[in-house]
Steps between C-alpha positions, in 0.01 A plus 500: 500500500385161374572349163249271329588314181218354292601234252273328251623147435710427192331388181302180556452223246143622441614863467721367221205316346276810539249316718293622795665350808326619817516241777640222280843414642722545194882502528738763368613481140878493432474872425315546831788338688738747335268792585497388865879479511528840329265645763737361762790679332304827519434442871860441602580753769157466665477328837149364542352440844230267370311393189139425414371295209196316372457122518552461123828353379581767239517764775678263742760408237559865414555585867734203545718601204515863617602406855762256370652768275518755783613243758208546742331159504461497880253791536146434627257422214123501536285334231130576477228446241386859565785601265398255224426620149136584437289198414407514131219245524387357166780686320779308679704303249353677196718676244459877535505569125240230429285632784524853352392363160199333661387780734667809351811691604301755702325235710823315574671824600215571742533151649878536530540862609178643640446547872161344567398280204547127559594256225251209488534306824802701612615797707507869412789719609265629772454142626876448494556825692252385765742220599833669419445827687387358838799264485732792427349705781521222761818310403725726290428860598597445868847400372508812281409716799799354686725623217580155363609424143241266349482295178165385360515247215153463356292544184385759249155556649572449869775761460274729292253496790775597742646770272152645456481558875861611548479756219131588554411421139146537368305217334574668167874530567533137609350391167826604331731361770715206393777359718770324295643161595828489688534878548556609864285800597643690799284707735643717774249569777495725804429381855125531441511276193456787252688468169789744463629371167476205265697380200598190306854382562 
């Protein structure tokens, strides 16, 4: 049996400021650092074979703090932009509340949570899945099939795309899916990669 832990980065400075972040490389907030360390506390007792992360510093920092807390800084780490947050296009840097006032709450929710509607100049969740899932299938799933224990530190939407596949969620179900910052999500998988159980730690 393989174990796969998905971890959205700790709160970033722009999460704190309620701004659309996307591919902008924003650091963790002080609270985000604490969330990352707390995630490490929850993962004590796990022995990871390897870790995967995006190329964005908020995910890299979160992974670094977790591995320091659990004393596993020497494991192989692979960074790839395939695991980056979705690109929010013209919304990047804008305040979410102000954007909702301008375009309406319903429109902003569609841009943030829907499966196949792109924000202006940006990626939909479907677009994000089209880079996340092939990367998972080619780079991460082979490790799962070997029974390894894997940690993925990434982002709300790159992880939503992966959870959608792992749990076989519909486009309607994924609309309501939100992955909190700094909360390790554990999947146990059989030797074919099928999910046996999942829960937040």
